[in-house]
N, C-alpha and C positions, 0 to 999 in steps of 0.2 A: 759513068758508075756513079752512086751515092755515097753521100758523105760518111756514111758508116761502115759501108762498104771496104772503101780503103784503108780505115782502122782496123779492118777485122772483128769488128763488132757483128751480132745477130741482129736481124730485122726486127722490124714492131710484130711481125707474127711468125711464128713457126711451126710447121707440121700442122696448122689450124687453129692450134694455139695463139693466143695472144703472150707477151711476154709478162705480161701482168699477170697471168693464169700459172706461172712458174715460180715457184717461191722462191725468194731471194737466197736462201741458204743452197737451195739447190744450183741455183746459178753462181753463186760464190764459190762452191765445192767444183763444179764443172770448168770455173778458170782458173781456180789454185795450180800453180808449177808444181806442188805435192802430188795432185793428184796423177799419177801416172797410166799413162796406156796400158791396158790389159788385156787387149785383143790387137793383134796385127792381121792386116790384109796384105797378102802375099802376093806371089804371080800366079798362085791359083785362082786368085778372085774370091768372090763371094759364093762359097759353097755352104750344102746343105749342113756339115758339119760345123762350119762357122757361125752360121745363125743358131744351130742349136747351143753353141758354145756361149754367143750372145744372150739369148734368152736365159740360159741357164745361171748366168751371171747377175742380168736385170731381175731374176725371180731373189738372187740372196741381198743383191746391195742394192738395187734400184737405179743405181748409176755407175754406166759404165764407158770408158774413152778406148775409142778404138783409133788407131793411126793405119793409114793407109802408106804403104811401101812407095816410095818414088819412084815415079814411070809406070807403077802399073794403072793408073786413070789421068786421063788429060783433065784440066781443070773443070773444063765444063761437064764430064762424065762424075765427077765427085757428087755433084749435086744430083744427079740421080742413083747414084750408087746409096747415098744417105736416104734418100726418098726410099729406096726401096727397104734398107734397113729397117726403117722407120713402120714401112706397113709389113715387113714379115715378122717382126717381133714387137708389133703392138704397141711401139714405146713412141716418144717425141724427142728431137732432134735438139738440145737444148742449148750445143753450141757448135759450131764448125768453122775451124779457122786453118788453113793451108789443108795439108792431110791429115788433120785431127777432127774426130768429132767424137760428141757427148753424147748419147741417147740416155732418157730418164724415163723409167717407168713409173709414173705418177697417176695418171688419170684413171 
């Protein structure tokens, strides 16, 4: 396990973008405790309706915090879920910590 991995920090590249390509203001907002999840992934998993909801929120706000309910995905499956959501929403994963991820529509 990498040093930064244990701290819950993002790697040097995310979704094909270097962290330096993501504005500091976006990274700060994504990490803010005041920025609450606006989408939850529940027992139905990632559905077309959920993807459309995320797309709609990204179009309005450019930044969406998503929480996966506990027990829905194993730890290794979360990475696959985040990658899938990045691809289908044409966004970038700015932050992934535990069951929470932040997608950004800024490229």
